[in-house]
Every structure is written in structure tokens, then in C-alpha cells.
C-alpha positions in Angstrom: 80.6 109.4 214.8 80.1 112.8 216.9 77.8 115.0 215.9 76.7 118.2 217.7 73.4 119.3 216.2 74.5 123.0 218.0 77.2 123.4 216.1 76.1 122.0 212.9 73.3 124.3 212.8 75.1 127.7 213.6 78.2 126.6 210.8 75.2 126.1 208.4 74.0 129.5 209.0 77.5 130.9 208.7 78.3 129.2 206.0 75.4 130.2 203.6 76.5 133.5 204.7 79.6 133.6 203.6 79.1 131.5 200.2 75.9 134.1 199.5 78.3 136.7 199.5 81.0 135.0 197.3 83.2 134.6 200.2 86.6 133.1 201.0 89.8 133.3 203.0 90.1 136.9 202.1 86.7 138.3 201.5 85.6 141.0 203.7 82.9 139.2 205.5 82.0 137.5 208.7 79.3 135.9 210.6 78.5 134.7 213.8 75.5 132.3 215.1 74.3 130.9 218.6 71.4 128.9 219.1 69.1 128.5 222.3 67.0 126.1 221.9 65.4 126.2 218.4 66.0 129.1 218.2 69.1 130.3 215.9 70.8 133.9 216.2 73.1 135.2 212.9 74.8 138.2 213.6 76.8 139.3 210.1 79.0 142.1 208.5 79.6 142.8 204.8 82.3 145.1 203.1 81.9 146.5 199.6 84.0 144.7 197.0 85.3 148.3 196.1 85.4 148.3 200.4 83.7 152.0 200.6 80.8 151.1 202.6 79.9 148.5 205.4 77.0 146.8 207.0 76.2 145.3 209.7 72.7 143.4 211.2 71.2 140.0 212.5 68.4 137.9 212.4 66.8 135.1 214.4 64.5 131.9 213.6 64.3 128.6 213.8 67.3 126.7 213.9 65.9 124.3 211.0 66.1 126.8 208.9 69.4 127.8 209.6 70.6 128.2 205.3 67.8 130.2 204.4 68.8 132.6 207.6 72.3 133.1 206.7 71.2 133.3 202.6 68.5 136.2 204.0 70.8 138.1 205.6 74.0 137.9 204.0 71.4 139.7 200.2 70.0 142.3 203.5 73.3 143.4 204.2 74.8 143.3 200.5 71.7 145.6 199.5 71.9 147.7 202.7 76.1 148.4 202.0 75.0 148.5 198.4 72.8 150.8 199.1 69.4 149.6 198.0 67.3 149.3 200.9 
């Protein structure tokens, strides 16, 4: 079995971001993660359900917290797009 730790951790962060926002193939969300050593960088984009507001942002943290980073960024961008921040 082949396992690429960088790809696994990036995918975990990206998936967590998309899942937190209820995203799928047609959802207006995007996420891109990169790793550097023990650090994970995640950038994201969220568009409100009515497509009137958009938010972009990024988080950085330990790659061991990839799922949490994805969820955190998703909630931040959703709140920003909906005017709660």
C-alpha cells in the first residue's frame, strides 16, 4: 500500500472544509492545502447559498490538526460571507 502523508493531510483539511459547508460537486466552495514540514497552509473560498456574498481566507496550523483547520476556516468564511464577522 502506498501512502503519501503530505497528500493525506492536505486532502483531510480540504475535505473537512468542503464537508463543513455542505459542499459537493456543484457547491460554490473551494479549498487548497499545502504542507511544509509539520505546518499545513489551507486557503479557502466560500460563496453564500444565494450567491450574493463571497469570502476568501486562509489558516495555518499543525498538520496533525488538518481536519480541525478545515472546519475552522469553513466556519470563519461562512460567518464572514453572511455578515456575522
